[in-house]
Residue, then its C-alpha position, 0 to 999 in steps of 0.5 A: m356489921i363492921k362499925n364505920q359500914v352499913e350495908m343496903f339492900a336498894y329494890a327496884k320498882i316498876n310502875l303498875a301505872l303512871a299517867i302523865t296529867g300535865r306539863r309544869p312551867d319548869g318543863y318538868h311533867e307532872l304523873e300519877s302512878v302506881m309504884q310497887s317494890i319487885g325483888i331484884y337488888d342492888r348491893i350498897r355498901v357505905t363506909l366512913a372514910e378518911s377524907g372525901i367522897q368515892c363512889s365504886c359502880g363500875v362504869w357508872s362510879g364517880p360525882e355523876n351518880l346518884a348515890y354520890r349526890a346523895a351523900e354529898a347532899f347529906l353531908s352538905g345538910l350537916g356541915s360535915s367534911q367526913g369521908i364516905y366510901i361507896e360502894i355499890e354491886k350493881n343487879i338493876p338494869v339501867q335504862a331499864g324504867l326500873g329506878g335503879g338509880s334512885a333505889d341507889a341514892a335511896a339507899t345511901l341516904q338510909a346508910l348515912n343516917k345510920l352510920f351518923k345516929e340518925p341526925y335526920t327524921q325520914e321527912q328530912l330524907k325524903s326533902f333530899a329525895a326529892q331533890l335527887g330525882a323523882d322516883v327517889a322518894f318512893c324507893l326510901k319508903g318502897g312497897t306500894q305507892w300512890a304517887t304524883g307531883v312529878g313522882e315525889e308526893l306519895r300516898d299510902l295503897p294497899y300492898a299488893p298481893k305477891i305478885n309473880l313476875i317475868l322481866i324482860k330488858p332488850d340490850q338497848g335502853v330508853t333514856t327517861a328524857e328521849a321517852y317524854r320529848t317523843f311524848d310530847q310530840e302527840g301523846r296526851f295527858s290522862h288520870l288514874d282513879y285512885a279509888m279503883w286502885q285502893g279497891a283492887l289492890a285490897s281485894g288481894r287477887t292479882e287478877s283484879l290489877i290486870p285491867l287497871l294495868y297503864n302507862d302513857l309513856e309505853p307509846a313513846s317508847m314503842k316508837i323509839l325502840p319498836e322491841i318494846a311493842w314484840v316483846k309485851e305482844e310475845l309475853m300476852k300471845q306466846n307466853g301466856c302472861l296473865g297481863a304486861l307493860m312497860s315499866g317507867s320510861g323503859s326498856a324492861v316490860f314485866g309480864i305478870i305470871e300466874a304460877a311461879e313454875q311458869a317462870e323457868r319455862i318462860a325464862a328459858i325461852w326468852r334466853e335462848r334469844q339472847y334476852n335479859v332475863w329475870i324472875t321475881h315478885t312483888i314485895e313490901r319493903g324497898n331499902i333493907y339493911g344487909 
């Protein structure tokens, strides 16, 4: 590692379950979710510079990038004018429900904390994360977590067993705001059962999780993009996945595969259809130093 530079792997997430439990006066939605880190990652390189903040991430470069805003918040808290250069090698698809922007922001906070000799505790970093976005707090910690509030309040769950996944994303994405607006038109509030998830995860058996897969935003996003419903059905009925679910607000759908050898066969079918395909699995960590 270069003395003035830190490199991180910022891992994507899926929602094994997501329930919208209510709506707050400020318009934000309260939720319950089982969030899980997976093995797809962006590579983040944070370097000390002479002045200003720069964020290089292709078409997502600049001040609107969540990683840029994370650096702003970090420096502001210290009253520092130190220059920062953030370089993001983007592999996590956008508008997919996989938390790519949140993972980048969380990794940037962790990298800066290391570069600045850890001026903040993890609890203080979590406070920054809550200001930046609903999934950033989870991405700081990673693994398997029970999330409540708007997603920023976390409670430990037993680590998920290693689950083999095939991930399919239609070309068209779904914005989070659009999914929630559509949910508000006809969706109903619901709840998840923490004890059931805790027991199923503690069993260490992937099969125990299948009946609990759930996403309140799925019908809303399927209304916006009916292709999501078709992808899910194909994964289940034609590809033999044990279970399938849209992650977050979509448009990515993950399929749970019994044996890793199935993955390449299923991936080949979807690549032939010109779909974006990833073969991956669950992991126990969120951000890892490169």
